N, C-alpha and C positions, 0 to 999 in steps of 0.2 A: 225096753220098748214100750210098755206100758205107759211108765212114769213120763216118758217124753212126751206121749200123747196126749197126756192129763197136764203137761207140762205149755203146750201149746192153745188147748183149750181155753186154760187159763190167761193166758196172751192175747187170747181173740178175748175172751168175754171181759177184759182188762181193758183193751184199746175199746172196744163198743162203750163200755163206762164212761172211759174218758171222751170221747165221741159226742156222748151227748150231754155232758158239763160243759164242753167248751161250745157248740151248736146253742144251750140255750144260754150260754154267758154272750152270746154274740146276738142274741133276742132273735135266734133264727127257730119257726116253726120247723118240722120235718120236711111240710109241703115245700116250704120256700128253699130248705137248704137241697133238697130234691132235687128242683127246679134249676136252682143255680149250680149242681154238678154234673146234672144231666140224668138223672136217673130216677126212678121211683120212690114215694116214701114210704113205700113197701121194704124197697131196698135198705132203704135208713134205717129202717125199722128192724131189720134182721140183721144190718151193720152192729147197732146200739147194741141190741140182745144177745150179739155172741153168734148168731145162727150163721153168717156169713164174713170172710173179709173183702175189704175191697181190691180191684186189681191195684196196681201200679200207678198207671196212669189215673184211676180216680181217686187213688191217693194223693198222689200231686195235688188234683183239684181240690180238695177235700183241705189241702195244708196253705194253699192259697188263700182258700175264702176262710178258713180259721186263723190264717197267720200263725 
């Protein structure tokens, strides 16, 4: 059970790091990215820092914007 929690945590952290990398590669600030997705820049920070994971509809919007 503990190993599964660690694996999920690492996956969220990796996803957040990748999200930040792709956002920056597109030349988007957190504020602009958040505006395009329809969330606050604080939520984007939480995604990128691995504290939260986006809902499926939000994840879809992210994938469309980042290509």
